[in-house]
N, C-alpha and C positions, 0 to 999 in steps of 0.2 A: 410382381413379374418374377422378384428373388424368391418370394415363399412361394408359385408355383413351379420354378422351375427347379427347387430341392425337393418337394412331391413327387412331382412328375419321375427326378432322379432312380427316386427311389424304386419307386415302382414298379418302372424299366427296369433296377436294376435286380430287381428283388423277382417278376416275370421271369426274367433273360436266366434267375437260376433255378427257376423250380422246370425253366423248361427243357433245361441241359441238363439238369442237377439228375434224369434218373438216369442217363447213361453212366452215373457212380454208382449205380445197383446195383449189387450181385446178379452175377449172370443167372441163376439158378431164379430168383424173381423176379426176371427178365421174360424166363421161358414163359411162366403163369402168366403173362398179362396177354392178353386177344386181343385187345386195341392200342398202340403204345400212341398210338397216336393221336387217342381221349384220354392216355395217362400223361398223355405234357401238359392235354390244354387246361382239364384240373389240378395240376400238380403249381403250374404257369400262373393260373389266375389266383390261388391261394396264396403262393409266397407273392403275388401282387397287390393282393389285398393285404398280407405282412406287412407287405415293405413300405406301400401307402400306409399302413400305422404307425412305422416308421420315422420315414418320411414327416408327417404332422407333425410327431415330438424331436425329430431333428431344428424340422423349421419354429417349432415356438420354443425350445434350448436358445437356436442361435435369436434369436430379436429377443431375450433374456439379457445375454451375453453381450446383444449392443446396446441394449438400454442402461444396461448401465459399464459399458465401455462411456457413452455417453454425457452420464451423470461424472466421471471421476475428473477432475482437478491435471490440465495439463501438464502438472511439472509430474506427476506421480504415472497417469499414463505411460512418459516419457524414460519415467523412470524403473518403472515397472518393466517395463521391453529391454532397454540399455540388461536390465537381472536379468531377465528370463535370456535374454542371447548368451553374456554373459555366461549364465550356469549353463546353454546348453554345451556354447566353446567349450568349458573345462568337462564335463563328462564326455568326448569325443578326444579328449586327450588323453583322458583319465583311462580312460577304455581302451585306447586304443592299446595295447600291451595285450587284452585280454583277447582279440580278437587274432593277434597273433601268436598265440601256444592252441598249439598239436593236440587238440583232443579229437578223440575216437568218434564215427560218428552216429556211433549209438547216444551222445551227448548233443551232439555236434542242435537242439538248440537249446542250449545255453550262451551264445553267442546274442541271438537275435534277444533273447530273455532282459541279461545285462544293459544289451544294449537299448531297450526301454525303456525296464526301470532304473539305471541310468543317469537317462536323459530324463525322465519326471520326477528325481531324488534332484538333480541337484538344479535343474529347469524351475521348478518350488524352491529352492535356498535362493537363487537368486530371486525372484518375486519378492520370499521375506525379505531376505537386506536391504532391493531395494526402497519396503516401504517401511523401512527402521533406519535407515542413514542415503535416500534414493539424493533427498536435495544434497550433500554432502559430497555425494560421486558428481549430481550436475555443477558444482562449484569446482569442480577440480578439470573437469571439462570448460567454462567456461563462468568467471564469478561472475555475470548477470545475467545469467540466463536463467535463473527464479523468479528474480525480480523483473525481468523483462515478460515472460511468460502469464506470471501474475497480471501485468497490466495490462497483460492485452486479451487477456481472458474475463477480465474486470473485477475479479478480487484485490486487486490495485490499486489503487488513486496517484499519477503521476503527479507532482511537484507542481504546481498552475506557479507558472513567472509572474515574477513580483515586478510592476514598477512605478521608483521612487517619484517623490514630485519635486517641489523645486523648498517649499515650507517645510517636507522631512529633511533633506539631508540639513540644512541651515542650524532645523533644533538636536541635529546631532548625537538624540537620542538611537539609532539606525544601525553606527556601529555599535553599541556595545550588545544590542538585539543581535546584530549580528556573530559578533564575536562568543557570545553561548552557547550559537548553534541550535536556539532555537524555531528559526529564521528559515525556510526550506526551500529549496529554488532555486532557478535563474534570475538574476537581478537588472534588472535593465533603467538604464537612467538614458532620455530618448535625450538628440540631441537640440532638439527646440528648447527642456532643458536646463542641458549646459550654455546653452548660449542665451539666458537668460539669468543665468547666473554669473555669467563675463557683465555680462552688463549690468545687475545689481555692483560686481566689483568694481565698474567703469563710473559708476554712478558721482554726479557730483555730490550728490547731500553723503555726509558722510558716516549718520545713520545706514544708510541703505548701502555703504562700497567696502564697513563693516561686517554685516552679512550676507554679500556678497562674496567674501576676499573668506569667510571662514567656512561659506558650505563649500567653496572649492578645496578649500584643506582639509574638511574631513572628508570630497569626496576621493580626496587624491592617494588618504591616509586607508580607505575602505580598498581602493583598488590594488593598491600595498601590500593589505595585506590579505584580501580573499580575489586574487588574480581573475582567477576564477570562474568564480561565478557574476563579477558586473561588467556587461556587457553594456558601450554604447550603440544605441541603436538610431539605425542615420534616418527615422523615417520624420517626413514636414507632411505639413498640411499647406498650401498657401492660401487656401478657399478657408482655411478657419483663421482668427484672430488673433484668440484667447487660448494660453498658453490648458488653461481648464480645459480646454472646448477640446484642447487637442489632444488632450491626455485622455480625457472622457472615448474618442474614441479611436483612440490607437489601444483602449485596453478592451473596445469591443471586438478590432477589429481579431487578436492577437486574445481573444477570453485569457485576458487576464485581471488577476490585484493586483489591482492600487491600493497603495502606502501612501498616508496624508494623513496633514494634521489639521488641515480646509475644511473648517465648519462649513461652509458651503457647496464645497465641493466633493464633501463626505454626500454630503444631502443631494447633490447634481448628479452625480453619480451611484447613488443606489438607485435613484430615480429608476435609471435608465439600467436598470439588475445586473448593473457589475459589484463586483465583488468588494466591498474597502477594510484596510484595515488601519484603523485609527490609533494610530500608540499615544497618543492622549487617553483615549479609550485602553487602551493594555494597561497602561501607569496606571488606572483607574482602578482596573478591576485585580490589580495583584498589591493597591495597595493589605499591609497588616490590617486584619476587620479586629478592634480592640471591646474587650467587652467589659458590663460592670465586674469588677474586686481585680482588672490589670492591671501590672506596675513599670506605670512609665518615671523618663527622665528630665527632665527638661529645665530653660531657662526662664524665667516671666522675663516679657519685655514689656510689655504697658500695662495700663489699667484698661479694666474692661469696663461696662457700660456701666456696671455696679459700681463704688466710691470701695468696698470690699475683694472685690474680684480680680484676678491677674489674669495677662491674656499671653497665653505663649505658642507655640511654633514646634513642628514635627519635619522634620526632614522632608516629606514633601509636601509641607506645606498648610497640615491638617492642625484649621485652628482650636488650640484647647486651652477651652478659659477656666480656670483653679480661683473655687469658691475658699473665702478668705486668705487669697494668693498675694491680693495688692502689698502688704510687707513686703514681699520676695522681690521686686523689682530691682532689676540688677546685680539681683545678692550669688548668683550660681544656680551652678543646676539644681533642680529643687522635684526632692523622688515624690510623685502624686499615684492616689487612687483613684483609676476612673468609677466613675458612678457612672455613666449614660452616656451617650451621643445621640448623632439628629441628622439628621441628610436635607439640604438644602439646594434651594439651586447655581446658590454660590459654588458650593461644594459643603462636605463633610464640618459638624465640629464638634468637639469632642468633652464631655464635662466633665470634669474633676474635684478631687480634695488635698489639700496637700498628705502626705504617709510622714514623713521624717523630716529633720531640719537639715540646711542649705549641706552637699554633697558637700562643695568645689567652687 
């Protein structure tokens, strides 16, 4: 519909110019015309044809510009608009003294020409500067505007909310993970998880009581260090018995990510298409990779399966089997050279041989 309006507008404008424009011809020319109405019809039709061609070109250019504008990111479109408005505003303020100058009527064309050229120059400069510094300009207006627009258009994805389960809180490594800043998004602690920690802290079993109190202490420490990140969520489900089932339902309802150390909960949640972050998997993934030729310093703690073997452990619990290391048991740190490694169901095992004498 808009395309037809553009083309018809130019056709009617051309027809009107051709029909009434003959009155601008010199009188000597008009006196030689025997049929003035016929001339009007011919010039009007010819002008209407030219107007239709021009209208078609304008309509095509309009659609191209519209397609380009639709493909522009929201932040770039807004910054260019702001740059154009500021450029035109500066152009008007700058050219205002020119319009007040007493210019002879012979040179009166200078004022409109200066207005057109100045507006085009400053407008183009504003758009160009917006391409370079547009996001900085938007941040001055609203610090969160760029990220908000990028999230709205799908360029950026908002950080998913994380839900902590009981085992992850008691484990304690989540606090260090938050301190490093690698874990983004809001952290939710459901009310039923807090109740489970309280029940463990009040249990008659000493081991459960220690675990419950440790979890509450860690949660209080996280709340103190990250008050804007931790939120106690009041959701509960009376028709669900187990805490694990409640965690799964809450994660589904909030479309949140579940953080846990529980292997079974990890599997159940994954089967129900819930994104799960397992701290144990993370610790396993970031363990340093040792290749043959690397040097280690370990303490030989016990004998291996073979009489001449010694066994030590890295800080992350990885077992290191040292050939000819049995004689160094309990003797202090020993520099060893890695000869190989083996990944088993129980974990990773590193094989090495002594490099130097005992360090200390």
